[in-house]
C-alpha positions as CSV (number, residue, x, y, z in Angstrom):
1,M,-60.4,34.3,-80.1
2,L,-63.8,35.1,-81.6
3,K,-63.9,38.5,-80.0
4,G,-60.7,39.3,-81.8
5,V,-62.1,38.2,-85.1
6,L,-65.6,39.6,-84.9
7,G,-64.8,42.7,-82.9
8,D,-68.0,44.4,-81.7
9,E,-70.2,42.2,-83.9
10,K,-72.7,40.2,-81.9
11,F,-72.2,36.5,-81.5
12,E,-73.4,33.9,-79.0
13,I,-71.8,30.6,-77.9
14,S,-74.1,27.9,-76.6
15,E,-73.1,24.5,-75.1
16,S,-75.2,21.3,-75.3
17,E,-74.6,17.6,-74.9
18,E,-75.3,15.3,-77.8
19,E,-74.5,11.6,-78.0
20,G,-72.0,11.8,-75.2
21,R,-70.2,14.8,-76.8
22,I,-70.2,18.4,-75.8
23,L,-71.3,20.5,-78.7
24,Y,-70.4,24.2,-78.8
25,T,-72.5,26.3,-81.3
26,V,-71.4,29.7,-82.4
27,K,-74.3,31.8,-83.6
28,T,-73.6,35.0,-85.5
29,A,-75.0,37.0,-88.4
30,P,-74.9,35.2,-91.7
31,E,-72.4,37.8,-93.1
32,N,-70.0,37.0,-90.3
33,V,-69.9,33.2,-90.7
34,G,-67.1,33.5,-93.3
35,L,-65.0,35.4,-90.7
36,V,-65.4,32.6,-88.1
37,I,-64.5,30.0,-90.7
38,G,-61.6,32.0,-92.0
39,K,-59.7,31.7,-95.3
40,G,-59.2,28.1,-96.2
41,G,-60.9,27.2,-92.9
42,H,-57.8,28.2,-90.8
43,M,-59.8,30.0,-88.1
44,I,-62.3,27.3,-87.5
45,H,-59.5,24.7,-87.4
46,A,-57.6,26.8,-84.8
47,L,-60.7,27.1,-82.7
48,R,-61.3,23.4,-82.9
49,N,-57.7,22.7,-82.0
50,V,-58.0,24.8,-78.8
51,L,-61.1,22.9,-77.9
52,K,-59.4,19.6,-78.6
53,V,-56.6,20.4,-76.2
54,R,-59.1,21.3,-73.4
55,A,-61.2,18.2,-74.2
56,T,-58.1,16.0,-74.0
57,L,-57.2,17.4,-70.6
58,E,-60.8,16.9,-69.3
59,K,-61.2,13.5,-71.1
60,V,-64.3,14.5,-73.0
61,A,-65.3,14.7,-76.7
62,V,-66.2,18.1,-78.1
63,N,-67.3,19.5,-81.4
64,L,-67.8,23.1,-82.7
65,Q,-70.3,24.3,-85.3
66,V,-71.1,27.7,-86.7
67,E,-74.6,28.9,-87.5
68,G,-75.5,32.1,-89.3
């Protein structure tokens, strides 16, 4: 989904565990953070919903954050 939004812009996704949760961090250029969040936060909510579905199936807790 991010590739479709950011196109050829560079971004990196890292995974870490924090307090029993899996934390995904999207790192991109500061000018692209708004694209990842989307108008009214719609894009970040959609990304989090996809993660929530997978987390439910795997019975784990996840979170997604964006850094620029």
